[in-house]
All heavy atoms as a GROMACS GRO file, in nm:
protein
  609
    1MET      N    1   0.124   0.507  -2.667
    1MET     CA    2   0.161   0.579  -2.547
    1MET      C    3   0.272   0.680  -2.576
    1MET      O    4   0.273   0.787  -2.521
    1MET     CB    5   0.203   0.477  -2.441
    1MET     CG    6   0.227   0.540  -2.308
    1MET     SD    7   0.071   0.606  -2.246
    1MET     CE    8   0.110   0.632  -2.081
    2LEU      N    9   0.364   0.642  -2.663
    2LEU     CA   10   0.474   0.733  -2.696
    2LEU      C   11   0.421   0.857  -2.768
    2LEU      O   12   0.465   0.968  -2.742
    2LEU     CB   13   0.577   0.661  -2.782
    2LEU     CG   14   0.700   0.742  -2.822
    2LEU    CD1   15   0.775   0.786  -2.697
    2LEU    CD2   16   0.790   0.661  -2.911
    3ARG      N   17   0.324   0.839  -2.857
    3ARG     CA   18   0.266   0.953  -2.928
    3ARG      C   19   0.194   1.045  -2.831
    3ARG      O   20   0.201   1.166  -2.841
    3ARG     CB   21   0.170   0.903  -3.035
    3ARG     CG   22   0.107   1.014  -3.114
    3ARG     CD   23   0.021   0.962  -3.224
    3ARG     NE   24  -0.078   0.869  -3.168
    3ARG     CZ   25  -0.171   0.810  -3.238
    3ARG    NH1   26  -0.176   0.828  -3.368
    3ARG    NH2   27  -0.257   0.729  -3.182
    4PHE      N   28   0.128   0.986  -2.732
    4PHE     CA   29   0.058   1.061  -2.630
    4PHE      C   30   0.156   1.150  -2.553
    4PHE      O   31   0.132   1.269  -2.531
    4PHE     CB   32  -0.012   0.961  -2.537
    4PHE     CG   33  -0.114   1.019  -2.446
    4PHE    CD1   34  -0.231   1.072  -2.495
    4PHE    CD2   35  -0.093   1.019  -2.309
    4PHE    CE1   36  -0.327   1.123  -2.411
    4PHE    CE2   37  -0.188   1.070  -2.224
    4PHE     CZ   38  -0.306   1.122  -2.276
    5ALA      N   39   0.271   1.094  -2.514
    5ALA     CA   40   0.373   1.170  -2.441
    5ALA      C   41   0.435   1.277  -2.530
    5ALA      O   42   0.461   1.388  -2.486
    5ALA     CB   43   0.480   1.077  -2.387
    6ARG      N   44   0.458   1.245  -2.656
    6ARG     CA   45   0.517   1.342  -2.749
    6ARG      C   46   0.423   1.462  -2.767
    6ARG      O   47   0.466   1.576  -2.772
    6ARG     CB   48   0.546   1.275  -2.883
    6ARG     CG   49   0.621   1.367  -2.978
    6ARG     CD   50   0.639   1.304  -3.115
    6ARG     NE   51   0.510   1.293  -3.179
    6ARG     CZ   52   0.466   1.186  -3.243
    6ARG    NH1   53   0.541   1.079  -3.250
    6ARG    NH2   54   0.346   1.184  -3.299
    7ASP      N   55   0.293   1.434  -2.776
    7ASP     CA   56   0.196   1.542  -2.788
    7ASP      C   57   0.198   1.631  -2.664
    7ASP      O   58   0.188   1.753  -2.674
    7ASP     CB   59   0.056   1.487  -2.809
    7ASP     CG   60   0.040   1.418  -2.943
    7ASP    OD1   61   0.126   1.437  -3.030
    7ASP    OD2   62  -0.059   1.344  -2.958
    8ALA      N   63   0.209   1.570  -2.548
    8ALA     CA   64   0.212   1.647  -2.424
    8ALA      C   65   0.333   1.737  -2.418
    8ALA      O   66   0.323   1.855  -2.382
    8ALA     CB   67   0.210   1.553  -2.304
    9VAL      N   68   0.449   1.685  -2.456
    9VAL     CA   69   0.571   1.766  -2.455
    9VAL      C   70   0.559   1.878  -2.557
    9VAL      O   71   0.598   1.991  -2.532
    9VAL     CB   72   0.694   1.677  -2.484
    9VAL    CG1   73   0.817   1.762  -2.508
    9VAL    CG2   74   0.717   1.581  -2.369
   10GLY      N   75   0.499   1.849  -2.672
   10GLY     CA   76   0.480   1.953  -2.773
   10GLY      C   77   0.394   2.067  -2.725
   10GLY      O   78   0.424   2.184  -2.749
   11ILE      N   79   0.288   2.036  -2.655
   11ILE     CA   80   0.200   2.142  -2.603
   11ILE      C   81   0.270   2.219  -2.492
   11ILE      O   82   0.262   2.341  -2.485
   11ILE     CB   83   0.067   2.083  -2.555
   11ILE    CG1   84  -0.019   2.050  -2.676
   11ILE    CG2   85  -0.007   2.180  -2.465
   11ILE    CD1   86  -0.154   1.997  -2.644
   12LEU      N   87   0.343   2.149  -2.405
   12LEU     CA   88   0.413   2.219  -2.297
   12LEU      C   89   0.518   2.314  -2.352
   12LEU      O   90   0.542   2.421  -2.295
   12LEU     CB   91   0.479   2.119  -2.202
   12LEU     CG   92   0.385   2.049  -2.106
   12LEU    CD1   93   0.460   1.941  -2.031
   12LEU    CD2   94   0.322   2.147  -2.011
   13LEU      N   95   0.583   2.278  -2.461
   13LEU     CA   96   0.687   2.362  -2.518
   13LEU      C   97   0.633   2.466  -2.615
   13LEU      O   98   0.708   2.545  -2.669
   13LEU     CB   99   0.792   2.276  -2.588
   13LEU     CG  100   0.869   2.182  -2.496
   13LEU    CD1  101   0.966   2.098  -2.577
   13LEU    CD2  102   0.941   2.259  -2.387
   14GLY      N  103   0.504   2.468  -2.638
   14GLY     CA  104   0.444   2.572  -2.720
   14GLY      C  105   0.405   2.528  -2.859
   14GLY      O  106   0.336   2.600  -2.929
   15GLY      N  107   0.450   2.413  -2.905
   15GLY     CA  108   0.412   2.365  -3.038
   15GLY      C  109   0.277   2.296  -3.031
   15GLY      O  110   0.243   2.234  -2.932
   16ARG      N  111   0.201   2.304  -3.138
   16ARG     CA  112   0.068   2.242  -3.139
   16ARG      C  113   0.049   2.161  -3.266
   16ARG      O  114  -0.057   2.161  -3.324
   16ARG     CB  115  -0.039   2.348  -3.127
   16ARG     CG  116  -0.027   2.423  -2.998
   16ARG     CD  117  -0.146   2.512  -2.984
   16ARG     NE  118  -0.127   2.601  -2.872
   16ARG     CZ  119  -0.183   2.584  -2.756
   16ARG    NH1  120  -0.259   2.482  -2.734
   16ARG    NH2  121  -0.161   2.668  -2.658
   17ARG      N  122   0.152   2.094  -3.307
   17ARG     CA  123   0.143   2.020  -3.432
   17ARG      C  124   0.040   1.908  -3.424
   17ARG      O  125  -0.039   1.889  -3.515
   17ARG     CB  126   0.281   1.962  -3.465
   17ARG     CG  127   0.294   1.927  -3.610
   17ARG     CD  128   0.434   1.884  -3.643
   17ARG     NE  129   0.449   1.747  -3.600
   17ARG     CZ  130   0.558   1.696  -3.547
   17ARG    NH1  131   0.663   1.773  -3.528
   17ARG    NH2  132   0.565   1.571  -3.510
   18ASN      N  133   0.038   1.833  -3.318
   18ASN     CA  134  -0.056   1.722  -3.300
   18ASN      C  135  -0.150   1.755  -3.185
   18ASN      O  136  -0.148   1.690  -3.082
   18ASN     CB  137   0.018   1.592  -3.272
   18ASN     CG  138   0.100   1.547  -3.389
   18ASN    OD1  139   0.057   1.561  -3.502
   18ASN    ND2  140   0.218   1.495  -3.364
   19PHE      N  141  -0.231   1.854  -3.203
   19PHE     CA  142  -0.317   1.905  -3.095
   19PHE      C  143  -0.436   1.814  -3.075
   19PHE      O  144  -0.520   1.798  -3.163
   19PHE     CB  145  -0.362   2.047  -3.132
   19PHE     CG  146  -0.436   2.115  -3.022
   19PHE    CD1  147  -0.369   2.168  -2.914
   19PHE    CD2  148  -0.573   2.126  -3.028
   19PHE    CE1  149  -0.437   2.232  -2.814
   19PHE    CE2  150  -0.642   2.189  -2.928
   19PHE     CZ  151  -0.574   2.242  -2.820
   20ARG      N  152  -0.444   1.749  -2.960
   20ARG     CA  153  -0.557   1.664  -2.921
   20ARG      C  154  -0.601   1.706  -2.782
   20ARG      O  155  -0.550   1.656  -2.683
   20ARG     CB  156  -0.516   1.518  -2.922
   20ARG     CG  157  -0.486   1.465  -3.058
   20ARG     CD  158  -0.450   1.318  -3.050
   20ARG     NE  159  -0.409   1.268  -3.178
   20ARG     CZ  160  -0.285   1.267  -3.220
   20ARG    NH1  161  -0.189   1.313  -3.144
   20ARG    NH2  162  -0.255   1.220  -3.338
   21PRO      N  163  -0.695   1.798  -2.771
   21PRO     CA  164  -0.730   1.853  -2.640
   21PRO      C  165  -0.782   1.750  -2.542
   21PRO      O  166  -0.751   1.757  -2.424
   21PRO     CB  167  -0.836   1.958  -2.671
   21PRO     CG  168  -0.855   1.963  -2.816
   21PRO     CD  169  -0.770   1.860  -2.879
   22ALA      N  170  -0.859   1.653  -2.586
   22ALA     CA  171  -0.914   1.555  -2.492
   22ALA      C  172  -0.803   1.472  -2.429
   22ALA      O  173  -0.802   1.449  -2.308
   22ALA     CB  174  -1.014   1.465  -2.563
   23ASN      N  175  -0.707   1.428  -2.510
   23ASN     CA  176  -0.596   1.350  -2.456
   23ASN      C  177  -0.509   1.434  -2.363
   23ASN      O  178  -0.460   1.384  -2.261
   23ASN     CB  179  -0.510   1.295  -2.570
   23ASN     CG  180  -0.580   1.188  -2.648
   23ASN    OD1  181  -0.679   1.132  -2.603
   23ASN    ND2  182  -0.530   1.159  -2.766
   24MET      N  183  -0.490   1.560  -2.398
   24MET     CA  184  -0.405   1.645  -2.316
   24MET      C  185  -0.470   1.674  -2.181
   24MET      O  186  -0.404   1.682  -2.080
   24MET     CB  187  -0.375   1.777  -2.389
   24MET     CG  188  -0.294   1.759  -2.515
   24MET     SD  189  -0.137   1.676  -2.490
   24MET     CE  190  -0.173   1.514  -2.552
   25LYS      N  191  -0.602   1.689  -2.181
   25LYS     CA  192  -0.672   1.711  -2.055
   25LYS      C  193  -0.658   1.589  -1.965
   25LYS      O  194  -0.631   1.601  -1.845
   25LYS     CB  195  -0.820   1.740  -2.080
   25LYS     CG  196  -0.846   1.876  -2.136
   25LYS     CD  197  -0.993   1.894  -2.162
   25LYS     CE  198  -1.014   2.008  -2.258
   25LYS     NZ  199  -1.151   2.020  -2.300
   26ILE      N  200  -0.675   1.470  -2.023
   26ILE     CA  201  -0.663   1.348  -1.945
   26ILE      C  202  -0.522   1.336  -1.889
   26ILE      O  203  -0.504   1.305  -1.770
   26ILE     CB  204  -0.700   1.226  -2.031
   26ILE    CG1  205  -0.848   1.227  -2.066
   26ILE    CG2  206  -0.662   1.096  -1.961
   26ILE    CD1  207  -0.887   1.126  -2.171
   27LEU      N  208  -0.422   1.358  -1.972
   27LEU     CA  209  -0.284   1.349  -1.926
   27LEU      C  210  -0.256   1.453  -1.818
   27LEU      O  211  -0.188   1.423  -1.718
   27LEU     CB  212  -0.187   1.368  -2.043
   27LEU     CG  213  -0.039   1.356  -2.008
   27LEU    CD1  214  -0.006   1.219  -1.955
   27LEU    CD2  215   0.045   1.389  -2.129
   28GLY      N  216  -0.307   1.574  -1.834
   28GLY     CA  217  -0.286   1.678  -1.734
   28GLY      C  218  -0.347   1.641  -1.600
   28GLY      O  219  -0.284   1.657  -1.494
   29PHE      N  220  -0.470   1.588  -1.602
   29PHE     CA  221  -0.533   1.548  -1.476
   29PHE      C  222  -0.462   1.429  -1.414
   29PHE      O  223  -0.448   1.421  -1.290
   29PHE     CB  224  -0.681   1.518  -1.497
   29PHE     CG  225  -0.763   1.643  -1.516
   29PHE    CD1  226  -0.837   1.661  -1.631
   29PHE    CD2  227  -0.766   1.741  -1.419
   29PHE    CE1  228  -0.912   1.776  -1.650
   29PHE    CE2  229  -0.840   1.856  -1.436
   29PHE     CZ  230  -0.914   1.874  -1.552
   30LEU      N  231  -0.411   1.337  -1.496
   30LEU     CA  232  -0.334   1.224  -1.442
   30LEU      C  233  -0.203   1.271  -1.379
   30LEU      O  234  -0.161   1.219  -1.275
   30LEU     CB  235  -0.307   1.121  -1.550
   30LEU     CG  236  -0.427   1.038  -1.594
   30LEU    CD1  237  -0.389   0.947  -1.711
   30LEU    CD2  238  -0.481   0.955  -1.478
   31LEU      N  239  -0.140   1.371  -1.441
   31LEU     CA  240  -0.017   1.426  -1.383
   31LEU      C  241  -0.045   1.495  -1.249
   31LEU      O  242   0.033   1.484  -1.155
   31LEU     CB  243   0.049   1.524  -1.480
   31LEU     CG  244   0.131   1.463  -1.591
   31LEU    CD1  245   0.175   1.570  -1.689
   31LEU    CD2  246   0.252   1.391  -1.535
   32MET      N  247  -0.157   1.568  -1.242
   32MET     CA  248  -0.191   1.633  -1.115
   32MET      C  249  -0.217   1.528  -1.007
   32MET      O  250  -0.173   1.544  -0.893
   32MET     CB  251  -0.311   1.725  -1.132
   32MET     CG  252  -0.276   1.852  -1.207
   32MET     SD  253  -0.404   1.979  -1.199
   32MET     CE  254  -0.529   1.908  -1.303
   33LEU      N  255  -0.284   1.421  -1.043
   33LEU     CA  256  -0.310   1.314  -0.948
   33LEU      C  257  -0.180   1.245  -0.905
   33LEU      O  258  -0.160   1.214  -0.788
   33LEU     CB  259  -0.407   1.212  -1.009
   33LEU     CG  260  -0.453   1.098  -0.920
   33LEU    CD1  261  -0.528   1.153  -0.799
   33LEU    CD2  262  -0.540   1.003  -0.998
   34ALA      N  263  -0.090   1.222  -1.000
   34ALA     CA  264   0.039   1.160  -0.969
   34ALA      C  265   0.123   1.250  -0.877
   34ALA      O  266   0.188   1.200  -0.784
   34ALA     CB  267   0.116   1.130  -1.097
   35GLY      N  268   0.121   1.380  -0.902
   35GLY     CA  269   0.195   1.471  -0.815
   35GLY      C  270   0.141   1.470  -0.674
   35GLY      O  271   0.216   1.471  -0.576
   36TRP      N  272   0.011   1.463  -0.661
   36TRP     CA  273  -0.053   1.455  -0.530
   36TRP      C  274  -0.013   1.325  -0.459
   36TRP      O  275   0.017   1.324  -0.340
   36TRP     CB  276  -0.204   1.465  -0.548
   36TRP     CG  277  -0.285   1.464  -0.425
   36TRP    CD1  278  -0.293   1.564  -0.333
   36TRP    CD2  279  -0.370   1.360  -0.378
   36TRP    NE1  280  -0.380   1.527  -0.232
   36TRP    CE2  281  -0.428   1.402  -0.259
   36TRP    CE3  282  -0.403   1.235  -0.429
   36TRP    CZ2  283  -0.516   1.323  -0.187
   36TRP    CZ3  284  -0.491   1.156  -0.358
   36TRP    CH2  285  -0.546   1.201  -0.239
   37ALA      N  286  -0.009   1.215  -0.536
   37ALA     CA  287   0.030   1.086  -0.478
   37ALA      C  288   0.177   1.088  -0.434
   37ALA      O  289   0.211   1.030  -0.329
   37ALA     CB  290   0.007   0.975  -0.580
   38ILE      N  291   0.263   1.156  -0.510
   38ILE     CA  292   0.404   1.166  -0.472
   38ILE      C  293   0.417   1.241  -0.340
   38ILE      O  294   0.493   1.201  -0.251
   38ILE     CB  295   0.486   1.236  -0.583
   38ILE    CG1  296   0.499   1.144  -0.704
   38ILE    CG2  297   0.624   1.276  -0.532
   38ILE    CD1  298   0.558   1.212  -0.825
   39VAL      N  299   0.344   1.349  -0.326
   39VAL     CA  300   0.349   1.427  -0.201
   39VAL      C  301   0.300   1.343  -0.084
   39VAL      O  302   0.365   1.338   0.022
   39VAL     CB  303   0.266   1.556  -0.214
   39VAL    CG1  304   0.249   1.624  -0.080
   39VAL    CG2  305   0.331   1.652  -0.313
   40LEU      N  306   0.188   1.274  -0.099
   40LEU     CA  307   0.136   1.193   0.010
   40LEU      C  308   0.230   1.077   0.045
   40LEU      O  309   0.250   1.046   0.163
   40LEU     CB  310  -0.002   1.138  -0.025
   40LEU     CG  311  -0.115   1.240  -0.024
   40LEU    CD1  312  -0.246   1.172  -0.059
   40LEU    CD2  313  -0.125   1.310   0.110
   41ALA      N  314   0.288   1.014  -0.056
   41ALA     CA  315   0.382   0.905  -0.030
   41ALA      C  316   0.506   0.956   0.042
   41ALA      O  317   0.556   0.890   0.135
   41ALA     CB  318   0.421   0.838  -0.161
   42ALA      N  319   0.555   1.072   0.003
   42ALA     CA  320   0.672   1.129   0.069
   42ALA      C  321   0.643   1.162   0.214
   42ALA      O  322   0.726   1.138   0.302
   42ALA     CB  323   0.718   1.254  -0.005
   43MET      N  324   0.525   1.215   0.241
   43MET     CA  325   0.491   1.250   0.378
   43MET      C  326   0.479   1.126   0.466
   43MET      O  327   0.513   1.128   0.583
   43MET     CB  328   0.360   1.329   0.383
   43MET     CG  329   0.364   1.462   0.310
   43MET     SD  330   0.489   1.573   0.372
   43MET     CE  331   0.413   1.627   0.522
   44GLY      N  332   0.432   1.016   0.408
   44GLY     CA  333   0.413   0.894   0.486
   44GLY      C  334   0.538   0.809   0.501
   44GLY      O  335   0.558   0.746   0.605
   45MET      N  336   0.623   0.805   0.401
   45MET     CA  337   0.735   0.712   0.402
   45MET      C  338   0.866   0.771   0.451
   45MET      O  339   0.948   0.700   0.508
   45MET     CB  340   0.757   0.654   0.262
   45MET     CG  341   0.645   0.566   0.216
   45MET     SD  342   0.676   0.476   0.063
   45MET     CE  343   0.754   0.592  -0.042
   46LEU      N  344   0.889   0.898   0.428
   46LEU     CA  345   1.018   0.957   0.461
   46LEU      C  346   1.013   1.023   0.598
   46LEU      O  347   0.917   1.089   0.633
   46LEU     CB  348   1.058   1.058   0.354
   46LEU     CG  349   1.069   1.000   0.212
   46LEU    CD1  350   1.092   1.112   0.112
   46LEU    CD2  351   1.181   0.899   0.206
   47SER      N  352   1.122   1.005   0.672
   47SER     CA  353   1.123   1.060   0.808
   47SER      C  354   1.207   1.186   0.821
   47SER      O  355   1.178   1.270   0.905
   47SER     CB  356   1.173   0.954   0.906
   47SER     OG  357   1.303   0.913   0.870
   48THR      N  358   1.310   1.200   0.740
   48THR     CA  359   1.395   1.319   0.752
   48THR      C  360   1.335   1.435   0.673
   48THR      O  361   1.274   1.416   0.567
   48THR     CB  362   1.538   1.291   0.700
   48THR    OG1  363   1.531   1.258   0.562
   48THR    CG2  364   1.602   1.178   0.778
   49GLU      N  365   1.351   1.552   0.725
   49GLU     CA  366   1.292   1.672   0.663
   49GLU      C  367   1.352   1.702   0.526
   49GLU      O  368   1.283   1.745   0.436
   49GLU     CB  369   1.309   1.793   0.754
   49GLU     CG  370   1.222   1.788   0.878
   49GLU     CD  371   1.074   1.788   0.843
   49GLU    OE1  372   1.033   1.864   0.753
   49GLU    OE2  373   1.001   1.712   0.906
   50GLY      N  374   1.482   1.678   0.510
   50GLY     CA  375   1.546   1.709   0.382
   50GLY      C  376   1.493   1.624   0.268
   50GLY      O  377   1.457   1.676   0.162
   51ALA      N  378   1.488   1.493   0.291
   51ALA     CA  379   1.438   1.403   0.187
   51ALA      C  380   1.289   1.428   0.161
   51ALA      O  381   1.244   1.426   0.046
   51ALA     CB  382   1.460   1.259   0.228
   52ARG      N  383   1.216   1.452   0.267
   52ARG     CA  384   1.072   1.478   0.253
   52ARG      C  385   1.047   1.603   0.170
   52ARG      O  386   0.962   1.605   0.082
   52ARG     CB  387   1.009   1.492   0.391
   52ARG     CG  388   0.859   1.502   0.388
   52ARG     CD  389   0.802   1.518   0.526
   52ARG     NE  390   0.814   1.393   0.600
   52ARG     CZ  391   0.776   1.378   0.724
   52ARG    NH1  392   0.728   1.479   0.792
   52ARG    NH2  393   0.788   1.262   0.784
   53SER      N  394   1.122   1.709   0.196
   53SER     CA  395   1.101   1.834   0.124
   53SER      C  396   1.138   1.822  -0.023
   53SER      O  397   1.074   1.883  -0.109
   53SER     CB  398   1.177   1.948   0.190
   53SER     OG  399   1.316   1.924   0.186
   54VAL      N  400   1.240   1.741  -0.055
   54VAL     CA  401   1.277   1.720  -0.195
   54VAL      C  402   1.164   1.650  -0.270
   54VAL      O  403   1.126   1.690  -0.380
   54VAL     CB  404   1.408   1.640  -0.205
   54VAL    CG1  405   1.433   1.593  -0.348
   54VAL    CG2  406   1.526   1.722  -0.156
   55PHE      N  407   1.107   1.546  -0.210
   55PHE     CA  408   0.998   1.474  -0.276
   55PHE      C  409   0.870   1.557  -0.282
   55PHE      O  410   0.795   1.548  -0.379
   55PHE     CB  411   0.973   1.340  -0.208
   55PHE     CG  412   1.061   1.231  -0.262
   55PHE    CD1  413   1.184   1.206  -0.205
   55PHE    CD2  414   1.021   1.155  -0.370
   55PHE    CE1  415   1.266   1.107  -0.255
   55PHE    CE2  416   1.101   1.056  -0.421
   55PHE     CZ  417   1.225   1.031  -0.363
   56VAL      N  418   0.846   1.637  -0.182
   56VAL     CA  419   0.728   1.726  -0.187
   56VAL      C  420   0.746   1.828  -0.299
   56VAL      O  421   0.652   1.855  -0.374
   56VAL     CB  422   0.705   1.794  -0.050
   56VAL    CG1  423   0.605   1.907  -0.062
   56VAL    CG2  424   0.658   1.691   0.052
   57ALA      N  425   0.866   1.882  -0.314
   57ALA     CA  426   0.892   1.977  -0.423
   57ALA      C  427   0.876   1.909  -0.559
   57ALA      O  428   0.820   1.968  -0.653
   57ALA     CB  429   1.032   2.036  -0.410
   58ALA      N  430   0.921   1.785  -0.571
   58ALA     CA  431   0.904   1.711  -0.697
   58ALA      C  432   0.756   1.688  -0.726
   58ALA      O  433   0.711   1.703  -0.841
   58ALA     CB  434   0.979   1.578  -0.691
   59GLY      N  435   0.680   1.652  -0.624
   59GLY     CA  436   0.536   1.632  -0.643
   59GLY      C  437   0.465   1.759  -0.684
   59GLY      O  438   0.378   1.757  -0.772
   60ILE      N  439   0.503   1.870  -0.623
   60ILE     CA  440   0.442   1.998  -0.660
   60ILE      C  441   0.480   2.035  -0.803
   60ILE      O  442   0.398   2.089  -0.878
   60ILE     CB  443   0.483   2.108  -0.559
   60ILE    CG1  444   0.416   2.079  -0.424
   60ILE    CG2  445   0.447   2.246  -0.610
   60ILE    CD1  446   0.463   2.168  -0.311
   61GLY      N  447   0.602   2.002  -0.843
   61GLY     CA  448   0.643   2.026  -0.982
   61GLY      C  449   0.562   1.944  -1.081
   61GLY      O  450   0.521   1.993  -1.186
   62VAL      N  451   0.534   1.818  -1.048
   62VAL     CA  452   0.453   1.733  -1.135
   62VAL      C  453   0.310   1.787  -1.141
   62VAL      O  454   0.248   1.791  -1.248
   62VAL     CB  455   0.456   1.587  -1.086
   62VAL    CG1  456   0.355   1.502  -1.160
   62VAL    CG2  457   0.595   1.529  -1.101
   63GLU      N  458   0.257   1.829  -1.026
   63GLU     CA  459   0.122   1.887  -1.025
   63GLU      C  460   0.116   2.014  -1.110
   63GLU      O  461   0.019   2.035  -1.184
   63GLU     CB  462   0.081   1.920  -0.882
   63GLU     CG  463   0.051   1.800  -0.797
   63GLU     CD  464   0.018   1.838  -0.654
   63GLU    OE1  465  -0.014   1.955  -0.628
   63GLU    OE2  466   0.023   1.748  -0.569
   64THR      N  467   0.217   2.097  -1.101
   64THR     CA  468   0.220   2.221  -1.178
   64THR      C  469   0.228   2.190  -1.328
   64THR      O  470   0.160   2.256  -1.408
   64THR     CB  471   0.340   2.307  -1.135
   64THR    OG1  472   0.331   2.332  -0.995
   64THR    CG2  473   0.345   2.437  -1.211
   65THR      N  474   0.308   2.092  -1.365
   65THR     CA  475   0.316   2.052  -1.504
   65THR      C  476   0.180   2.004  -1.555
   65THR      O  477   0.137   2.039  -1.666
   65THR     CB  478   0.421   1.941  -1.523
   65THR    OG1  479   0.546   1.987  -1.475
   65THR    CG2  480   0.434   1.901  -1.669
   66GLY      N  481   0.110   1.927  -1.475
   66GLY     CA  482  -0.024   1.881  -1.513
   66GLY      C  483  -0.122   1.996  -1.527
   66GLY      O  484  -0.202   1.999  -1.620
   67LEU      N  485  -0.114   2.092  -1.436
   67LEU     CA  486  -0.203   2.207  -1.442
   67LEU      C  487  -0.176   2.290  -1.568
   67LEU      O  488  -0.269   2.333  -1.636
   67LEU     CB  489  -0.187   2.293  -1.317
   67LEU     CG  490  -0.278   2.415  -1.306
   67LEU    CD1  491  -0.424   2.372  -1.300
   67LEU    CD2  492  -0.241   2.496  -1.183
   68VAL      N  493  -0.049   2.310  -1.600
   68VAL     CA  494  -0.014   2.385  -1.722
   68VAL      C  495  -0.067   2.311  -1.844
   68VAL      O  496  -0.121   2.373  -1.937
   68VAL     CB  497   0.139   2.405  -1.730
   68VAL    CG1  498   0.181   2.452  -1.868
   68VAL    CG2  499   0.186   2.502  -1.624
   69LEU      N  500  -0.055   2.180  -1.845
   69LEU     CA  501  -0.104   2.102  -1.958
   69LEU      C  502  -0.255   2.112  -1.974
   69LEU      O  503  -0.306   2.129  -2.085
   69LEU     CB  504  -0.064   1.956  -1.940
   69LEU     CG  505  -0.072   1.865  -2.060
   69LEU    CD1  506   0.017   1.917  -2.171
   69LEU    CD2  507  -0.031   1.725  -2.022
   70VAL      N  508  -0.328   2.109  -1.864
   70VAL     CA  509  -0.473   2.124  -1.870
   70VAL      C  510  -0.511   2.262  -1.919
   70VAL      O  511  -0.598   2.277  -2.006
   70VAL     CB  512  -0.537   2.095  -1.732
   70VAL    CG1  513  -0.683   2.136  -1.730
   70VAL    CG2  514  -0.524   1.949  -1.696
   71ILE      N  515  -0.445   2.364  -1.869
   71ILE     CA  516  -0.476   2.502  -1.911
   71ILE      C  517  -0.443   2.521  -2.058
   71ILE      O  518  -0.523   2.578  -2.133
   71ILE     CB  519  -0.399   2.603  -1.823
   71ILE    CG1  520  -0.457   2.601  -1.681
   71ILE    CG2  521  -0.406   2.743  -1.883
   71ILE    CD1  522  -0.375   2.679  -1.582
   72ARG      N  523  -0.329   2.470  -2.102
   72ARG     CA  524  -0.291   2.488  -2.243
   72ARG      C  525  -0.380   2.407  -2.336
   72ARG      O  526  -0.398   2.443  -2.451
   72ARG     CB  527  -0.145   2.447  -2.263
   72ARG     CG  528  -0.052   2.532  -2.182
   72ARG     CD  529   0.047   2.612  -2.247
   72ARG     NE  530   0.053   2.625  -2.387
   72ARG     CZ  531   0.165   2.642  -2.452
   72ARG    NH1  532   0.278   2.641  -2.388
   72ARG    NH2  533   0.164   2.658  -2.582
   73SER      N  534  -0.437   2.297  -2.287
   73SER     CA  535  -0.525   2.218  -2.374
   73SER      C  536  -0.658   2.288  -2.398
   73SER      O  537  -0.728   2.255  -2.494
   73SER     CB  538  -0.549   2.079  -2.314
   73SER     OG  539  -0.630   2.087  -2.200
   74HIS      N  540  -0.693   2.384  -2.314
   74HIS     CA  541  -0.816   2.460  -2.335
   74HIS      C  542  -0.799   2.575  -2.433
   74HIS      O  543  -0.897   2.626  -2.486
   74HIS     CB  544  -0.867   2.518  -2.202
   74HIS     CG  545  -0.928   2.416  -2.113
   74HIS    ND1  546  -1.042   2.348  -2.145
   74HIS    CD2  547  -0.891   2.369  -1.991
   74HIS    CE1  548  -1.073   2.265  -2.049
   74HIS    NE2  549  -0.983   2.274  -1.954
   75ALA      N  550  -0.676   2.615  -2.459
   75ALA     CA  551  -0.650   2.728  -2.548
   75ALA      C  552  -0.669   2.685  -2.693
   75ALA      O  553  -0.650   2.570  -2.729
   75ALA     CB  554  -0.508   2.779  -2.528
   76ASN      N  555  -0.708   2.779  -2.776
   76ASN     CA  556  -0.721   2.752  -2.919
   76ASN      C  557  -0.584   2.742  -2.982
   76ASN      O  558  -0.493   2.818  -2.948
   76ASN     CB  559  -0.798   2.865  -2.988
   76ASN     CG  560  -0.944   2.863  -2.956
   76ASN    OD1  561  -0.999   2.758  -2.926
   76ASN    ND2  562  -1.006   2.978  -2.962
   77PRO      N  563  -0.568   2.651  -3.077
   77PRO     CA  564  -0.440   2.646  -3.151
   77PRO      C  565  -0.418   2.776  -3.227
   77PRO      O  566  -0.513   2.843  -3.266
   77PRO     CB  567  -0.458   2.530  -3.248
   77PRO     CG  568  -0.572   2.451  -3.197
   77PRO     CD  569  -0.657   2.547  -3.120
   78ARG      N  570  -0.294   2.812  -3.248
   78ARG     CA  571  -0.263   2.935  -3.321
   78ARG      C  572  -0.322   2.929  -3.460
   78ARG      O  573  -0.312   2.829  -3.530
   78ARG     CB  574  -0.113   2.955  -3.329
   78ARG     CG  575  -0.053   2.986  -3.197
   78ARG     CD  576   0.094   3.008  -3.206
   78ARG     NE  577   0.148   3.018  -3.072
   78ARG     CZ  578   0.263   2.971  -3.034
   78ARG    NH1  579   0.340   2.911  -3.122
   78ARG    NH2  580   0.304   2.985  -2.911
   79GLY      N  581  -0.386   3.034  -3.501
   79GLY     CA  582  -0.446   3.041  -3.634
   79GLY      C  583  -0.590   2.994  -3.637
   79GLY      O  584  -0.655   3.004  -3.739
   80LEU      N  585  -0.641   2.942  -3.529
   80LEU     CA  586  -0.780   2.896  -3.523
   80LEU      C  587  -0.859   2.976  -3.422
   80LEU      O  588  -0.932   2.923  -3.340
   80LEU     CB  589  -0.786   2.747  -3.487
   80LEU     CG  590  -0.720   2.650  -3.584
   80LEU    CD1  591  -0.729   2.508  -3.531
   80LEU    CD2  592  -0.787   2.658  -3.720
   81GLU      N  593  -0.846   3.105  -3.427
   81GLU     CA  594  -0.915   3.194  -3.335
   81GLU      C  595  -1.064   3.194  -3.365
   81GLU      O  596  -1.105   3.182  -3.479
   81GLU     CB  597  -0.860   3.336  -3.347
   81GLU     CG  598  -0.710   3.344  -3.343
   81GLU     CD  599  -0.654   3.355  -3.204
   81GLU    OE1  600  -0.719   3.418  -3.123
   81GLU    OE2  601  -0.544   3.302  -3.180
   82ASP      N  602  -1.148   3.209  -3.263
   82ASP     CA  603  -1.293   3.214  -3.282
   82ASP      C  604  -1.337   3.351  -3.329
   82ASP      O  605  -1.290   3.451  -3.299
   82ASP     CB  606  -1.367   3.179  -3.154
   82ASP     CG  607  -1.356   3.030  -3.125
   82ASP    OD1  608  -1.336   2.954  -3.220
   82ASP    OD2  609  -1.370   2.995  -3.008
   0.00000   0.00000   0.00000
């Protein structure tokens, strides 16, 4: 699991040393799902607008991170152009 997370951080930061597109796609989709769950949980559990908006912003940030990971996993590694 630690290697999986390290690979994800490497791709997000631009490095592609341990490029595994299938794992990165799965992680990206799981992050998007988790961000969606954070938003829904915040809307259901929190009553004040301030706390709700902070958690919604965090959920959107997690979703965006997942989307970036999915998009970057589709790109060719540097030096392996078709």
